[in-house]
N, C-alpha and C positions, 0 to 999 in steps of 0.2 A: 858069487856073481862079481863081475868086474865093476870098477867105479864108472858110473855113467856120466856123460857130459851133456849139458844143455846150455846154449847161449841165450840168455834172457835179454831181449832187445827192448830198449826204451826209446829208440829213435836216434837220440844224440849220443847214447852210450850203451855199452853191453856188459852184462855181468856173466862171468864164467861160473856156472852152477854145477857142482860135482856132488854126486850122491851114490852111495854104495856101502857094502860091508867092508870094514877095515880101511875106510877112506883116510883115517888118521895115519895109517901106515904108509900111505902114498904121499904124505905131505912134502917130503924132500923133493920129489919130482913135480908136484903140483905148484909149489911156491917158486920154482926155478926161474920163471920168466915174468913174475908179477911186477917186479921193478927192474928197470933196465940195468942200473948199476947199483947193486945192493950195498948199503952202508950202515944204516941204523934202522931199528925196528922197536916199537913199543907194543907189548902184549898187555891188554886190559882184560882181567878175568873176574868173575863173581864168586869163585870158590866152588862152582858146581862140578867142574871137570876133575877127574881123578888125577892123582899125582903122576901116574904113568902118561896120561894124555898131555898134561902140561910139559912133562919132560920130552915127549915126542915132538911137540910143537917147537919147543926151544931148540932142540937138537936140529930139527929141520931148517930153522932159520939160520942157525950158526953155520950149518953145512953149506948153506947158500950164500954165505959171506956177510951176514948181518951181525952187527953188535947189538945184543938184545937187552932191553930194559923191560921191567915188569911193573905193573900197578894192579894191586888187588883192591876191589871195592866190596869184598865179601862182608866186611864188618859194618857197612853203612845201613842205616835203617831204611833208606829209600835210595835205590840206584838210579831210578829214572827221573832225575831232576837236573836243573841247571847247575846246582851246587856240585854234583858229581861230574858234570861236563867241565866245570872250572878246574876240578882236580886233574882231569885228563889234560886240559890245556896247560896247566902248570907243569905237569910232568913232561909234556912235549917241549915246553920252553926250557926247562931245566937241563934237558939232554940235547938241546939244539937240533931237534928234528925239523926238517924242511919239507917242502912240497914234493921233493924227490924221494922221501923216505916212506916207511911203511908203518901202519898201525893195524893191529890184529885184535879182534874181539873173540873172547873164548867164554862161552856160557849161554845163557838163555836170552829171551827176546829183549829184556830190559837192558842188559849190558850191551847187546848188539845195537840197540837203538841209540844209546848214548854215544857209542863209538861212531856209528853212521853219521850222527850229527856233527861230532868233532872233526871227523875226516873231511866233511864238506866245507867246514868253516876255516880250518887251520891253513894259513898261508894261501888261501884261495882254492884249497882242495889238495888232498894227498892220497896216495894209494892206500887201499884198505882191503882187508880180508876178514871174513866172519867164519869162525869154526863153531857152528851151531850145535848145542848140546841137548836141546829138547825138540820134540816133534813140532810144537808150535813155532819155534824159531826157524826150523828147517823149512816150514811152509811159508812163513811170512817175511823174514828179514831181507830177502833178496829184492823184494818189491815195495816194502813199506817199513816205516819205523813206528814204534809206539811213542806218542807225543810226550814231551818232557813237561814236568811241572815247574812253574816259576812264579815267584812272588805270591805264593798262596793260591795260585790258579792252577787247577789240574788240567793236564793234557793240552797245554797252551802252545808248545813249540814243536813243529814238525816240518819235515821236508822229504823229498823222494831220495832214498839212499843212492849212493854211487859206488857200490862195492866193485872191486876188480874181480873178486872171487868169493863164493860162498861154498864151504865144505860141509857136507852132511854125512857123518859116519853112522850108518844104520845100526851098528852094534850097540849104540847108545840108547836105542829106542825099541828095537825088536824084542818082544817079550816083556816089556815094562807093564806096570799095572795101569788101570784106567785113570787114576789120579795124575799120573805122570804124562799120559797120552791124551787125556780128554780134550784139552784146549786145542791141541793139534788136530785131533779127529774132527772137531767142529769146524775149524778153518778149512780142512780138506773138503768137508761136506759142502760148505758154502761156495768154495771155489769150483767144485764139480757142478753144482747147481747153476752157477752163474755162467758157465762156459757154453754148454749146449745140451740139448735133450739127449743126444747120443752119449756124451760123456757122463751125464747124470744117470742114465740107464746102466752104463758100464760100472758105475761106482758101487753098485750093490755087490758085484763080483769082487771088487777090490776090498770091500769091507770083510768079506769072507776070508780073503787072503791075509789081511792085516791082523784080524782077530786070531787066525791060526798061525801067526808069527812067520809069514812069508815075506822075506825081504824084497822080493821082486814087486809084490803088491804095494809095499810102502814106496818104493822108488817110482813106480808108475804113477801113483797118486800124487806124489810130490812134484814130479815133472809136469803133470797136467795142471797142477795148481799154479806153477810159475807161468805157464802159458795163459791161463785164465786171468790171473791177477795183473800181469804185464799188459795184456790186451785192454783191460779196464783202465789202467793208468794212461795208456796211450790214446784212449778214445778222445775224439774231438768234442764229444758231448759231455759237459760237466756232470750231468745227471748220471751218465753211465760210469763215470770215474768213481762214484760212491758205492758201486755194487758190493764191494767187500765189507761195507758197513751193515749189511743185512743182519738184523738181530742185535747189533751192537748198542743202539740207543736204549732199547728196552733192558738189555743186560746191565748197562750203567745205571739206569733208573732203579732196577732191583737191588743192585749193590748199595745204592744210596739209602734204600729203605730197609734192607735186611742186614746190612753190615758186611764186614770182610770175612765173616766166619764161613760163608758158603763158597765152595770152590768156584773160580771164575768160569770154568768150562760149563758148569751146571747152569749158571746164570745166563751164559751165552746161548746155551741150548734152549732155555726157556724163552729167551728173546726171539729166537728163530721160530719157535712154536707159536708165540703170540703174534708176531708180525706176519707170519704166513696166513693166519686166520684173518687178520686185518686186511691182508691183500685180497682175500676172497671178495670183499665188498668194494675195495678201492680199485683193484686192478683186474677183477674177474678171474683170479687164480682158481684153477680147477680144484674141486674138493678132493678128488682122487690124488692129486699131486700133494696136497696138504697131508693126506694120510701117508703118502710115500715118504715125505720128510720125517714124519713121526716114526715110521717103521725103520728108517735108516738110523735115526738116533738111538732107537732101542737096540738095533743090531750092533751098534757100536758100544753098547753097554751103558748108555747115558739115559737113565730113567727120568720120568717126570719128577719135578721138585714139589714137595709138599710144604705149604706155608700159608699163613693167614695174614692178609693185608687188605686194608680198606681201599676201595677203588679210587676215591678222591685223592688219597695220598699217592697212589701209584700213577695216576694221570698227571698230577702236579710234578712228580719226579721226572716223567718223560718230557713234559714241556720244559722244565728247568734245564734238562740235559740238552735239548735241541736249541733253546733260546740262548744258551751260553755260546753257541757256535753259529747260529743263524737267526735272522729276524723273522723267519717263517717256520711254521710247524710242518716239517717234511720228514718223511722216513724213507729209507731205501727198501722198497718193496718189490717182490717178484710178480711178473705177469705170467711167466711160464719159464721152464728151464732154459737158460740162455739169455734171459732179459730181466735185469733188476735195475729199477730206476727210482730216482727221488720222486716222491709223490706227496702232494699236499693232503693233510689229514684234517677232517672236520672234527671239532671237539666233541660234538654229540656222538659221532660214530666211535671215536676213541673211547668215550665213557661207556658206551654200550658193550663194546668188545671187552673192555677191562672188567666189567661186572661179571660177564659170563666166564671169562678166563680165570678170574680170581675165585669165583664160586667153585670151579672144578678143583683148584688147588687147595681150597679150604676143606673140601670133601676128602681129599687125600690125607690132609693133616688130621682130620677126625678119625680116619680109618687106622692110622698108625698107633 
């Protein structure tokens, strides 16, 4: 398949989104017009990319007239924090990069998030390109960054990215195992659900294609995700702009309770399962739609998680997560495919659903 192009419109800016097999091989042509007068470029990578991909990127930049500097953050314990951003700023200053120069992120969501932040801040904004190496990054980085930790506070600093281009080489993800793809699968699912009922119904066919290693299915799902996520970000309704947080609050609460040993994608899937059930009472979400969400997650290979957790602790973790960001207990809950809104949650209702949900997970743990 050829490399597909999608312009992701944010109103005041546009990101050139490229996705396809061997997209890395097209980098010389893709990078040709990102900067008007190429002079200097900084590549920030997290060590995830192969030596061949790093070489291809460097060669493409040099062929287009850039003097290339590199910064690896692979040895850092935490990439997604202000300390890493300060390292990037120091490197930009050391080599005299200006707002007319280019910064490139090469790696997963975390390194792309740091670079997105630095690109917006440095000299009032500089050109930036992301070469995403994971399915989650391919799905999300064009439209959002993962918030940076600062001063001991998690997920404190965030902004809307302003990438000139995001490049997604599907050779990096097609055929990978579930642990590598899981976080991206869940993001694609929530994006499809938030877009429209038609896109949600079509997503089942895309799952079949992705699981059977069809690159076209991956490209279709990724392009649909950009449309859904950018529409949410452009929305005049602040409640609608939080649509992509469906399942996220519960996932963060579970991580606080269960630790970092459980893969993030499994926690996020559990967050979606729990919050969709909560939405049945809060937003009248149809029961059949809840079962459809369960089926789609199963089709993607993301099974229910078995664990034993006290309801009181679980509810307190959800409240702590929300109250760190807002003065109100509100979650992004679906009414139907195509409509996810912030909704106020009654504590009694939350506790009742938590008891039922955790009882089912306790049964799974006993069966293992």
